[in-house]
N, C-alpha and C positions, 0 to 999 in steps of 0.2 A: 336570361330565361331565371334563372336563381339568382336571387340576391343575399350578403350577409350568408353566407353559407355556415351555419353552424346547426349540426342534427343532433346531438345529443345533451342540448340542455333542458334540466327538468322544467314539469310544469309547475308555472307560482304558486305559490302559498296564498291560500283564498280563506277571507273571514269565515267562521258559520252562518247560515242564518236558515235556523229553524223552520221559520214561517213567514207568512207576508206580515202579521204581527211583529215579530221579532226585529223584522228590517228597519220597521219601525223606532222601536223601544231602544234594541240596542245602537243603531245609529247616534239616537240624542244621549246615550251613555258617554259612549264611545266618542263622539267628537262634540262637548259642549260648547266649545268655542268658534267653531269651525262656521262657516257660512255655507248654506247648501244651495239655496236658491238664490239669483239675482234676475232681477226684471228693470224697464222700467216703468215707471207710473206718472203722469202728468207731468213729465219734464224730469224727472227725478228716477234717481236707480237706487232703487230698495233691494235690501238685502236682508234674509231669513237665515236664521242659522237653522240647525237639528233640534235643538230642543225646542226652538220656537215652531220647526213643522211639526212636530207631536202633539204640540198645544191644541193646534188648531184642525189638525187632523181629528185627535178626540173630542174636540168639541162638536166638530162638523159632526162625525160620528156619532155620537149622542144626539144631538136635533135629528137625524136621516132616523133613529130609533123612535124618538118621541113624535116624528110626524107618520108612522106606523111604516115607513119603507126600509126599514134596516135588515127584511128579511127578504126581498124583491129584488125583480132585476130593474137596473139605474142607468138609462142611458147617460151619455154626454156627449154635445155638438157644440162647436167651436174654436177657433183659431188659438194655437198654441198660447199659453199663459199660465201663472202660477194659478190662478182659479181654477185651472182645469186640472193640474197638477193635484191639487189639494182636493179635489171631487173624486179623484181617480184614487190616490190613497187611501183615501176615506170609503169608499163604496169599497174597494179591495178586502179590506178592513171588517166590513160588516158581515153578515150571514147570506147575502145577497151576494149580484154578480155584476160584474158591470159590462156596460154597453159603448163602448166610443163608435161614434158615427162621426163620417164624413161631411162637413156642414157645407161642401159643394153637390152632396147628391141633387138630382131633382126633385120635386114636390113628390111624384110616386115613390122612386126611390125610399124615400125618408120615409115616409108612410110607409112601406113595405116593410124597414127593419124594424121601426119602433113595433110596428104589430106585430112580425116576426118574432120577434126576441122578447115578446111581453112585458116588455118594459111599461111602469107605472107610476114613472117619474122620470124627468129629463132635464140636467143641467144645461144651461145655454149661456150664450155669449154674443153680445155684440147687439147692433138693432137691428141688421140685416136678417140675423138669427132669429130674431126675436120676432120681426113683422112675419117672417118665412114661418113659426110655429102657430102665432096668433092665426095666418090663414087656414091652418092646415086643423085647427082643433078642432072642429066638429068630424075629422077623418080619423080622430084619435082618440076615441071614449074611454082608452083602456087608461092613458095617462091621466092622476088624478092630482100631480104636482106639475108645473113648469116653473122653475127654479131658476132666474138669472143670476149671473156674474153680478152685473149692472142693476141700478135703479132702473128696476121695469116701466114700461109704460102702463101696463095696468098692472097693477097689485091688488088684490082680493085673497079671500082662501085658496083658491087654484094656484094664482100666481104671486110667487112667494121672490123674496131677496135674498140672496145667501149672506149678506152682512147680518141680517135681523137672527137668520140660522145660528150662525156663529154665538153671537151675543144670548141668545138662548140656548146653546148647548154649553155655554161657559157656566151662565147661571146653574145649570141641571147637575154637571159637573160638580160644582161646589156645596149643593144642597146636596150630594152623594151617590148620585144616580150613575150606576156601571154599567147599565144595560151594555152599552157600546164596551166600556173596559174589559168585561169579564165574556167576552165571546170565546170560545175555545176553537183556535183554528182547527181545519178540516182539509187539510194539502190534496185528499183523493178528490174531493166534488167541484164540481163546476164552479168556476171564479170571474172569468172573462167570455165573454161572447165578442169574437172579433169578424165582420163582414167582409168577405170578400172582394176584389174590385176586377172580376174579371174581364178581360173584354167580348165575353159572348155572354148571355141568358143571365139569369137572375143571382143576385148574390148569394152564397151561403154560408149560414153562422156558422163559424169554426170555434168549438167549445174547447177551453182552455181550463186545465185545474190550478190550483197553486204550485204544486209540484212540478208543474212543466215550466212555469215560469222562474220558480228558484233552480229548475237544472241550469236553466238559461243564466241566471244572476251568475253563478257561481262557477258553470264550466268554462265559460267564457273568458272570464278573468283566470282562469288555470292558462288559457293559452296566451292571453293578452298581456302587456303589462301597463297599464292602466294607469294615468297620471294625475295632474289634480286638479286642472281646470277646463271645462267645455265650454261651448257654445253648443245649444239645443237647436237646431233648425228644421228637423223632417216632421211632419205632421205627428200629431202624438197619438190619432185615431189609426195609426199603423202600427202594428206590434212591433217594427223596427227598434221605431225610435222610443215607445211605451216601456218597452221591455230595457233593450241595451241604452236608451239614452236616460232615461229614468233611472229606472229600478237598477238597473245593474251600476251606474255612477253612484246612486243614494248611497247604495251597499256600501260602495268602494269607500265613501267619503270626499268625494269630489265637489266641488262647487260647480254649479250647473247653471250658465246663462241663459235666460230664453230669449232668443231672433222671435222679435213680434211679426214678420213679415219680412215676405222673398227681396222684397225693395231695402229691407236694410241688413241684409245677410254681409255683405263685405264689412259695412259701419262697423258694425256689433262686434265682428273677429277683431278689426283694429280695436277698438274700443276697448272690449273685456280680456284681450291678449291671452285666447285659450293654449291650453299645449295641446291638444286633440279636439277634432272637428269629427262628426260622423253625416257623409252628404253619398248621393249617388251620383254615379260617374258623369252624367250627362251634367251635373250641375260644375266636378272639376274641371270638367273638359271646357266650358264655358270659362272659368277662371285661368286655364292654361291659354286658350284661346287670347283672354283679354290682356294679359304679360306681353305674349309674343305680338300683337296688333297693337302697344303700347310702344314695345320697344322699337317695332317698326317704323313707327308714326314720326318718333322723337330722333330716326336715324342712330339708335343704339342697339341695333338688334347684333350684327355683327361681332361690335363689341362683348356683348353679352355671351355670343358662341364662344369667343375665344377666352371669354374667362371663366365659363364652363369646361373646357378642354382643359384650361390651366388646372384648375382645381380639381379634376377628376386626376390628372396626372400625376398630384400631390395627393393625392389621396391614397393613390396604389403605392404609395412606399410609406403609408403611415401617418401624413399629415392633412390632417383636416383643417381649414382655412376657409370652409364654407358659411360660417357665422361670420366673420368678419366682409367676406369678398362680396356677400350675396347680401348684405343688412339692408342696401335701398328695397329689394324686391319683398322679404321676409318682414320688414316693418307695415308694409301694407295689410301681413295677417297677423299682428301687433309683435311681432319678433320673439313669441316663445312657441309657436305651432311645433310642434315634432309629429305628429301622426294626421294622416287623411283617412280615417276608414269607412271604406266602401261598402257597398251593396248591390248586388243586381248585375249588371252586364260586365263581361272583362276589360281589364283596361287598356288602355292604350300603350304599346310599346313606350315611344316616344315620349309619352308624358308620364309614367312611371319615372324614366331615365333622368328627364328634367327635374321633376320635384326631388328627386333622391339627390342631384346636384345640387342643389340649394340647399340640401339638408332637411328635407321631409321627406316623411314614409308616406306614400301611397299601400295601403293593408288592403284586399280586398276580402269579401266574404261571400257566405252564400245561405241564403235563408227562406222562408217560406211559411207564410203565416200560422200553416197547420202544424209546423213545429217551433212554436212560439217566441221569436221564428229561427233561430238560428242553428245549421247545421255544421257547417263548418266556417274555419276563418283561418288565413296562414298569420303565423307567427313575426312578430318584429326580427328576431333575428335567423329566421329561415322561412324565406316567403319565393314564390314562385309565380310572379304578376301574370300570367297565361291561365293562371287556375285560381278558383275560388279556397285555395285552403286546404288544411286539414281537420278531419272527421273532430267534433269536439269530444272531450272523454264522457264517458256513458254510451255512448249512441253507438250503434252497429251501421254499416252501410253493405248493399249489397248492389250489382248490376244485373239485370234482369233480359233475359235473352240477348246476350253483347254478338255484334257480328264479328266479321274478323280482325278488326282494328280496337276491340274490346270495349264498344261504344254500345249501351244498350240502356232502360230505363233505369233511375237511380231511383232505389228501394231505402228506406230506412226505419230502424227501430230504436226506440228508446224511452227515456220519463218525460221527455220534452213534446212528443210527439201526442196531438190531439185527441180528443176520449171521440171524437165523432163531427158531424155535423148535425146542428140543433134541427130536431124536428126531421130530419132527412135520412132516414136509413136506410135507402138505396143508397143514395151518393156516398154513404159511410160504408155500406158496405165493398160498392166500388172501388175506394179508396184506400182502405185497409184491409189485408188479405192477408190472414196468421198473424196477425200483429206487425206485420209491415208496413208502412206508409206508403204507397205509389206516389210519385212527387209527381210525375208526369212530365219530369227532364230527364233530356239524354246525355250521357256522360262516360268518363271513363275513369280510373284510378291508376296512376303512374306507380311507377318500384318505390317513390318515397311516400306512396300515400297521399298525394295530392290531388284532389280531385278538380277534373276539369268539366265544363257543361259544354256540351256540342250545340243543343235546340231543344226546343220543347216538340212533345211529340204528336201535338194540337197541330201544330205549325209545319211538322212532317210533310213535302213535296213529295209525291211517289209519280216519276216518268213515265213513257210508253214505254220506255224499255225496261222498266222495274227497277231502274237506279233513285237510291233513295237521295234528297237532298234537305239537307237541316239549312232552312235560310238565313238564319241569325250568323253563321259561319261566315256566308257571302258579305252579307249586311255587314261584319265587321269587318274583313280583309278590305272591302270596299271603303270603307268610313275613315280607314287608316290611309290608306291610298290617296285618296284625294282629301284635303281639308274645305273644299268647297262641296261637299254633301252634308248637308244640315240634318236631313231625315229621311230614310230609305226602308224599304218593303219588297222584299222579294218574294216573288210569287210566280205560279202560273199561270202563263197569259194563252188567249188564243192566236194564231196566225192566219187561219183560214177557216175552214168550216167544221174540221175536226181536231187539225193541229195542235198538240199543246206544248210551249217550250216555254224557259227560265226566263223569266221579266223582271225589270226593276224601276220599280216604281218611285221617284227621288223629287224631295223638294231641296232646290240647291240654296246656297249659302251666297245670294248673292251682293249683297251688302261686303261681306268678306273678300269675295271675289275684285270687287271695286276697290277697293281700300288697297287691293296687293297688285290692281294694273292690271286684271283680267276683264278683256273688252266682252268675252262670247265668255259665261260662265258653261254655257252647256256643251260647245264644243272641248272645252278642258275635262268637262265630267266622261264624256264618250271618248276622251285619250285613256284617261285614265281608264276604263271598263274595258278597251282595248288592251290596253297594258295587263290587266288583271286576267282574261281571256286568254292570252297567251301562256300566262303560268297554269292553268287549268286544267284539269280531264275536258274534255267534251261535252257531258253530260253537266257539268258546272257553268259552263259559261253564258254568260246574259245575252240570249238574242233581241233582245228586244228592251228599248227604254222608254218611258214614260216622265215629262217631268210636269211638276205641280207647280201652280202659282202663289198657294195656301199651304199650309201646315195640314199636315195628317189631322183626322178626329181624334181626341184619347179618351181616357178613362180620368176620372178625378184624380187617379194616382199618375198619371201621365203617363202612362200605360199607351202607345200608337193602338187602335183597334183597327185590327189585320181585315184584311178583304183577300181571301183565300185565294180567288181564281175568278176571270172574268164573264 
């Protein structure tokens, strides 16, 4: 459960960050020769130093003032790219508000976000996105400018090319224009507007000020020992990656290597040779399964298990042989990877143990967009892989209405909590009560101040006998027990006219089962469920199983859209 138990080591020292403007200026001054971003362009790898980032941000920010959008709401739509980062950093340092938008939203949802956010301009990338926005243009009367990262298909006074703006900004700066440079930072005012991607209902605009972002930047580094190189993988329109994957690492002086698509994740990790990456548990699990599948196919699985046992015995007496012993495995990740930082679901014990055995630490954390996003994270030298870590410095946490096991709704307070939901006073009043933000997550805190998430309030199943069941708990246990469960949703199901019982809807991993010689994957899953039922109280037993032939419908952030009852 606990790894590298060391409870008394102090918080790490962190550079000051007085404002988001200082973030850019100080980094250019303190890291004059260091590469801030690396990315592929036209078959070549481009490196951008910290001073070069400042030069480009200053130019684009100045051009935005020349357009008259330096104090307005500005949206960004597109895949991860340096262009996206530059537009993001520039807008953050105007007097306006940045609105990151998911490029995979439906047309109606895209129109809703751009309209609801009061955006007056939108940066965008890619032919598909440009085509989409051109088709929606008549429904977006408030958008004055469509600014394309590539040469636009349509180019006029309303449809602009970012390259032209950069050149214009450089000319204005050379002529002494200081409208952008002389902006006085206000850490209390609205700075970023992020739309939640909930599984039900319209997205809500989460209002974050600069103080919330700066708190995340500094507090996370107090708990985490950040290294030198990262591959940036998760979508930038999510607060997790934009805050911790861009701003935090930029403040630390890291080299941030931008991954361009999901197809290039593993090749880019191998090429860029990072010391850390941020991933969601689902992706880590795919990597983990891929390693073992490859080992099984090559007939080396038994040898790998033997090597792990030997290495762990040596490690127990203070001899660390992991680097030479598992070089053939770790070279697939560039050979320098020290940590994989995850957010979201709990990490599976066998997966954590495996990566630890080969010298890569899996670190789990907990965040929510409304907190900009971090709430807690495990520390490198003291972590509990079943938990989501310890509370960020400067935050307060309480458990509302705890049950006999100490589980209740997690509520937090601190400078990183949102200002509220944009133009939605009702939802704001429901979420923030007396300064406490109600997360909607159910959890508990142990004697070492580790936070454990056990479920979501909206997913809670109340059975006929009054018993409460958190489906996430059962889903996690069954996924650990049976590797042939690809996706699972536990919910109330009808067994008759009135009877409600606990059931599981499962999408099997038929390909994995076939590779491992499992002829009847459904029978194998039923066997695992039966074994699970033997260890659980009657009210937690799965009484009905429904198998799916297709994956569950998901949100753009890859969360399953839950069906709560038949």
